[in-house]
C-alpha positions as CSV (number, residue, x, y, z in Angstrom):
1,M,-63.4,-31.0,-45.2
2,K,-63.8,-31.1,-41.5
3,E,-65.4,-28.4,-39.3
4,F,-64.6,-27.4,-35.8
5,T,-66.3,-24.8,-33.5
6,I,-63.9,-23.5,-30.9
7,G,-65.1,-23.9,-27.3
8,K,-64.0,-22.4,-24.1
9,N,-61.2,-24.9,-23.5
10,D,-59.6,-24.3,-26.9
11,A,-59.9,-20.6,-26.9
12,G,-56.7,-18.5,-26.5
13,Q,-54.3,-20.9,-28.2
14,R,-52.5,-20.4,-31.4
15,L,-54.0,-21.8,-34.6
16,D,-51.0,-23.9,-35.4
17,R,-50.9,-25.4,-31.9
18,F,-54.6,-26.3,-32.2
19,L,-53.9,-28.1,-35.5
20,D,-51.2,-30.2,-33.8
21,K,-54.0,-31.8,-31.7
22,A,-56.8,-31.7,-34.2
23,V,-54.9,-33.2,-37.1
24,P,-52.3,-35.4,-35.2
25,L,-50.7,-36.9,-38.3
26,L,-50.3,-33.8,-40.4
27,P,-46.5,-33.2,-40.9
28,E,-45.2,-29.8,-39.9
29,S,-44.2,-28.8,-43.4
30,L,-47.7,-29.6,-44.8
31,K,-49.3,-27.8,-41.8
32,Q,-47.5,-24.5,-42.6
33,K,-48.2,-25.0,-46.4
34,Y,-51.9,-25.5,-45.9
35,I,-52.2,-22.4,-43.7
36,R,-50.4,-20.4,-46.4
37,L,-52.7,-21.8,-49.1
38,K,-55.8,-21.0,-47.0
39,R,-56.8,-24.6,-46.8
40,V,-57.3,-23.8,-43.1
41,K,-60.0,-21.1,-42.7
42,V,-61.2,-19.3,-39.6
43,N,-64.7,-17.9,-40.0
44,G,-64.5,-18.3,-43.7
45,K,-61.1,-16.6,-44.2
46,G,-57.5,-17.6,-44.3
47,T,-55.3,-16.4,-41.4
48,K,-51.8,-16.6,-40.0
49,R,-50.5,-19.5,-38.0
50,D,-50.1,-17.4,-34.8
51,Y,-53.7,-16.3,-34.8
52,R,-55.2,-16.7,-31.3
53,L,-58.4,-18.7,-31.5
54,A,-61.5,-17.2,-29.8
55,E,-64.5,-19.0,-28.4
56,G,-67.1,-19.5,-31.1
57,D,-64.6,-19.3,-34.0
58,L,-65.5,-21.7,-36.9
59,L,-62.6,-23.6,-38.4
60,N,-62.9,-25.3,-41.8
61,L,-60.0,-27.6,-42.6
62,Y,-59.6,-28.7,-46.2
63,I,-57.2,-31.5,-45.3
64,N,-57.2,-35.2,-46.3
65,D,-59.0,-37.6,-43.9
66,E,-56.0,-39.8,-43.2
67,F,-54.3,-37.0,-41.3
68,F,-57.1,-36.9,-38.8
69,E,-56.6,-40.6,-37.8
70,K,-55.7,-41.5,-34.3
71,P,-51.9,-42.0,-34.0
72,T,-50.8,-45.6,-34.1
73,E,-47.6,-47.5,-34.7
74,E,-48.9,-48.3,-38.2
75,N,-49.5,-44.7,-39.4
76,A,-46.7,-42.9,-37.5
77,W,-44.8,-42.4,-40.8
78,L,-47.4,-39.8,-41.8
79,K,-46.2,-37.5,-39.0
80,V,-42.6,-37.5,-40.3
81,S,-42.0,-34.4,-42.3
82,T,-38.3,-35.0,-43.2
83,P,-37.2,-38.6,-43.0
84,R,-33.8,-39.2,-41.5
85,V,-32.4,-42.5,-42.5
86,H,-28.7,-43.2,-42.5
87,I,-28.4,-45.8,-45.3
88,V,-25.6,-48.4,-45.2
89,Y,-27.1,-50.4,-48.2
90,E,-30.3,-50.5,-50.2
91,D,-31.7,-52.4,-53.1
92,E,-35.2,-53.3,-54.3
93,N,-35.8,-55.8,-51.5
94,I,-34.0,-54.6,-48.4
95,L,-32.6,-51.5,-46.7
96,L,-29.8,-51.6,-44.1
97,A,-30.1,-48.5,-41.8
98,D,-27.5,-47.3,-39.4
99,K,-29.7,-46.5,-36.3
100,K,-28.2,-43.8,-34.1
101,A,-28.2,-44.1,-30.4
102,G,-31.2,-42.4,-28.8
103,M,-33.7,-43.4,-31.5
104,L,-36.3,-46.1,-30.9
105,C,-36.8,-48.8,-33.5
106,H,-40.5,-49.0,-32.7
107,S,-42.8,-47.0,-30.4
108,A,-42.6,-48.1,-26.8
109,G,-44.9,-47.2,-23.9
110,G,-46.7,-43.9,-24.5
111,Y,-46.5,-42.8,-28.1
112,D,-43.5,-41.7,-30.1
113,Y,-43.5,-40.7,-33.7
114,N,-39.8,-40.4,-34.0
115,T,-39.0,-44.0,-34.6
116,L,-36.7,-45.7,-37.1
117,I,-39.5,-47.6,-38.8
118,A,-41.6,-44.4,-39.2
119,H,-38.7,-42.6,-40.8
120,I,-38.0,-45.6,-43.1
121,Q,-41.6,-45.9,-44.2
122,N,-41.9,-42.2,-44.9
123,Y,-38.6,-42.4,-46.9
124,L,-39.9,-45.2,-49.0
125,Y,-43.3,-43.5,-49.5
126,Q,-41.6,-40.3,-50.7
127,K,-39.5,-42.4,-53.1
128,G,-42.7,-44.0,-54.5
129,E,-41.5,-47.5,-53.5
130,W,-44.3,-48.0,-51.0
131,R,-47.9,-47.1,-51.8
132,P,-49.9,-47.8,-48.7
133,R,-53.3,-47.3,-50.4
134,E,-52.5,-50.0,-52.8
135,E,-51.5,-52.5,-50.1
136,N,-54.0,-54.7,-48.3
137,A,-51.8,-55.5,-45.3
138,F,-48.1,-55.2,-45.9
139,A,-45.9,-52.3,-44.8
140,P,-42.1,-52.1,-44.8
141,A,-40.9,-53.7,-41.6
142,L,-37.8,-54.1,-39.4
143,C,-36.4,-57.6,-39.1
144,N,-34.2,-57.0,-36.1
145,R,-34.2,-54.4,-33.3
146,I,-31.6,-52.6,-31.3
147,D,-32.0,-51.0,-27.9
148,R,-32.7,-47.2,-27.8
149,N,-29.3,-46.2,-26.5
150,T,-27.4,-48.7,-28.7
151,G,-26.6,-47.8,-32.3
152,G,-26.0,-50.0,-35.3
153,I,-27.3,-51.8,-38.4
154,V,-31.0,-52.6,-38.6
155,I,-32.5,-54.6,-41.5
156,A,-35.7,-53.4,-43.1
157,A,-37.7,-55.5,-45.6
158,K,-39.3,-53.7,-48.5
159,N,-41.7,-56.5,-49.5
160,A,-43.4,-59.5,-47.9
161,E,-41.2,-62.1,-49.5
162,A,-38.0,-60.4,-48.3
163,L,-39.5,-60.1,-44.8
164,R,-40.4,-63.8,-44.7
165,I,-37.0,-64.9,-45.8
166,L,-35.1,-62.6,-43.4
167,N,-37.2,-63.6,-40.5
168,E,-36.4,-67.3,-41.2
169,K,-32.7,-66.5,-41.6
170,I,-32.5,-64.6,-38.4
171,K,-34.3,-67.4,-36.5
172,A,-31.9,-69.9,-38.0
173,R,-28.9,-67.7,-37.1
174,E,-27.8,-67.4,-40.7
175,I,-27.1,-63.7,-40.4
176,E,-23.9,-62.8,-38.5
177,K,-23.7,-59.7,-36.4
178,R,-20.8,-58.2,-34.5
179,Y,-20.7,-55.4,-32.0
180,L,-18.1,-53.0,-30.8
181,C,-18.1,-51.8,-27.3
182,V,-15.9,-49.9,-24.9
183,V,-15.5,-51.5,-21.5
184,H,-13.9,-50.6,-18.2
185,G,-10.7,-52.5,-17.5
186,R,-8.7,-55.0,-19.6
187,P,-10.4,-58.3,-20.3
188,R,-8.5,-61.4,-19.2
189,P,-7.9,-63.4,-21.3
190,P,-8.0,-60.8,-24.1
191,E,-10.0,-63.2,-26.2
192,G,-12.6,-65.8,-25.2
193,R,-16.1,-66.9,-24.7
194,L,-18.7,-65.9,-22.0
195,E,-21.2,-68.5,-21.2
196,G,-24.0,-68.3,-18.7
197,F,-27.7,-68.1,-18.1
198,L,-29.8,-64.9,-18.3
199,F,-32.9,-64.4,-16.2
200,K,-35.0,-61.4,-17.2
201,D,-36.9,-59.2,-14.7
202,A,-39.6,-57.7,-17.0
203,K,-40.7,-55.1,-14.5
204,K,-37.3,-53.6,-14.2
205,N,-36.3,-54.3,-17.8
206,Q,-33.1,-55.8,-16.5
207,V,-31.4,-59.2,-16.8
208,Y,-29.3,-61.1,-14.3
209,V,-26.5,-63.5,-15.1
210,K,-26.6,-66.9,-13.5
211,D,-23.7,-69.3,-13.6
212,R,-26.0,-72.3,-13.4
213,P,-29.3,-73.2,-15.0
214,E,-32.4,-71.9,-13.1
215,P,-36.1,-72.0,-13.9
216,G,-36.8,-69.2,-16.4
217,A,-33.2,-68.5,-17.2
218,K,-32.0,-68.8,-20.8
219,T,-28.6,-69.8,-22.2
220,A,-26.4,-66.9,-23.2
221,I,-23.1,-67.2,-25.2
222,T,-20.9,-64.3,-26.3
223,D,-17.5,-64.5,-28.0
224,Y,-15.3,-61.5,-27.4
225,R,-12.0,-60.2,-28.7
226,T,-10.0,-57.2,-27.3
227,L,-8.8,-54.9,-30.0
228,Q,-7.2,-52.1,-28.0
229,S,-6.6,-51.0,-24.4
230,R,-5.9,-47.5,-23.3
231,D,-6.3,-45.3,-20.2
232,G,-8.2,-47.9,-18.2
233,L,-10.6,-48.7,-21.1
234,S,-10.7,-51.5,-23.8
235,L,-12.2,-51.6,-27.2
236,V,-13.8,-55.1,-27.6
237,E,-15.5,-56.8,-30.5
238,C,-18.4,-59.1,-29.5
239,T,-20.2,-61.8,-31.5
240,L,-23.5,-63.1,-30.2
241,L,-24.1,-66.8,-30.5
242,T,-27.4,-66.3,-28.7
243,G,-29.6,-63.2,-28.9
244,R,-30.9,-62.4,-25.4
245,T,-32.0,-59.0,-24.0
246,H,-29.0,-56.9,-22.8
247,Q,-26.8,-59.9,-23.4
248,I,-23.5,-58.1,-24.0
249,R,-24.1,-55.5,-21.4
250,A,-25.0,-58.0,-18.7
251,Q,-22.4,-60.6,-19.5
252,M,-19.5,-58.2,-19.8
253,A,-20.4,-56.6,-16.4
254,H,-20.7,-60.0,-14.8
255,A,-17.2,-60.8,-16.0
256,G,-15.9,-57.6,-14.4
257,W,-15.7,-55.4,-17.5
258,P,-18.9,-53.2,-17.6
259,L,-19.6,-51.2,-20.7
260,L,-18.6,-47.5,-20.5
261,G,-21.6,-45.3,-20.1
262,D,-23.9,-48.1,-19.0
263,G,-25.8,-46.9,-15.9
264,K,-27.9,-50.0,-15.5
265,Y,-25.1,-52.6,-15.4
266,G,-22.1,-50.4,-14.7
267,S,-21.0,-47.7,-12.3
268,E,-22.2,-44.1,-12.7
269,R,-19.2,-42.9,-10.8
270,E,-16.8,-44.6,-13.1
271,N,-18.7,-43.4,-16.2
272,K,-18.5,-39.8,-15.0
273,R,-14.7,-40.0,-14.9
274,Y,-14.8,-40.4,-18.7
275,D,-17.7,-38.0,-19.3
276,E,-19.9,-40.9,-20.5
277,T,-23.3,-41.0,-18.8
278,A,-25.8,-40.7,-21.8
279,G,-25.8,-44.4,-22.6
280,Q,-23.8,-47.5,-23.2
281,N,-20.9,-47.5,-25.6
282,L,-22.2,-50.3,-27.8
283,Y,-22.6,-50.5,-31.6
284,S,-23.8,-53.2,-33.9
285,Y,-21.3,-52.3,-36.5
286,Y,-21.0,-55.4,-38.7
287,L,-23.4,-57.7,-40.5
288,R,-22.8,-60.6,-42.9
289,F,-25.4,-62.6,-44.8
290,A,-24.0,-66.0,-44.0
291,F,-26.6,-68.1,-45.8
292,P,-25.7,-71.8,-45.8
293,T,-29.1,-72.6,-47.3
294,D,-31.2,-71.2,-50.2
295,A,-32.3,-67.6,-49.7
296,G,-34.8,-67.3,-52.6
297,I,-35.0,-63.8,-54.0
298,L,-32.2,-62.7,-51.6
299,E,-29.7,-65.3,-52.8
300,Y,-27.6,-62.5,-54.3
301,L,-26.8,-61.4,-50.7
302,R,-25.1,-64.6,-49.8
303,G,-21.6,-63.9,-48.3
304,R,-22.0,-60.2,-48.5
305,E,-20.9,-58.1,-45.5
306,F,-21.5,-54.5,-44.4
307,K,-19.9,-52.3,-41.8
308,V,-20.5,-48.9,-40.2
309,E,-17.1,-47.2,-40.6
310,K,-17.5,-44.2,-38.3
311,I,-18.5,-44.7,-34.6
312,D,-18.2,-41.6,-32.5
313,F,-17.4,-43.2,-29.2
314,V,-14.6,-45.3,-30.8
315,E,-13.0,-42.2,-32.3
316,K,-13.4,-40.4,-29.0
317,H,-11.6,-42.9,-26.9
318,F,-9.4,-44.8,-29.4
319,G,-9.0,-42.7,-32.5
320,E,-10.3,-44.2,-35.8
321,K,-11.4,-47.8,-35.7
């Protein structure tokens, strides 16, 4: 039990709003439940969530200690009341999630509870597959990341051995990923390879494509294949042979075919013509476990492939994929 005496600066606000700050990791559903069950008392009595606190009020909160912890990346899952995880595939070792555009994989800058990893951890906790109090260090973790405004398949490891193997396979490029994107124009030739060197400006979170090696620039190679063209746009499948920041976005723009909706590397004026200004039309839609070497406890995944079948921007501009 924790006790608070309301001071001048907290007086006048609603009880439930005060709890949001005093108990930062308490999910909304539990907050309302605890108020109803009178586990939140004001001056020794239960009260309603919209009660306006007065200076000198004494609050007794019969709430578990972990909900009072300072928010961190590691305990953000506690704040998720209803996990939203779009599952492509799941077994006892891994989970493939279809991350929607707009959601962060991890917290970035400031603090954001609404991340993919927080939702996955809460989902596994509610299923009883992850018991954080029984773990010394491990927590379910993401093995790859996708930009906030890019959607697609993200791999999560449910145990330490799976995490170790997947990290090794990704580093060795034994997991194949393909992307779908909508670009302005019609790529010429319709199928080919983009090769260059990417230099990253960390302050601007932007990369620049160089045609020749320069200090600090890294090799970038992307294979592409045009699937359809219509109304000044093309649907293109891209396969990354290197994994650099903003690689597809920067290389396609450098080649003269910027991604639809991409304000950083494309044209806002052209994007507005197609009512696409919220973010780049890019989706990591395909994943294959192309293990040429032993995969230990994940050997059963060798050769298996997974796809996201429904992508909104593809249907919007080209009908079904």
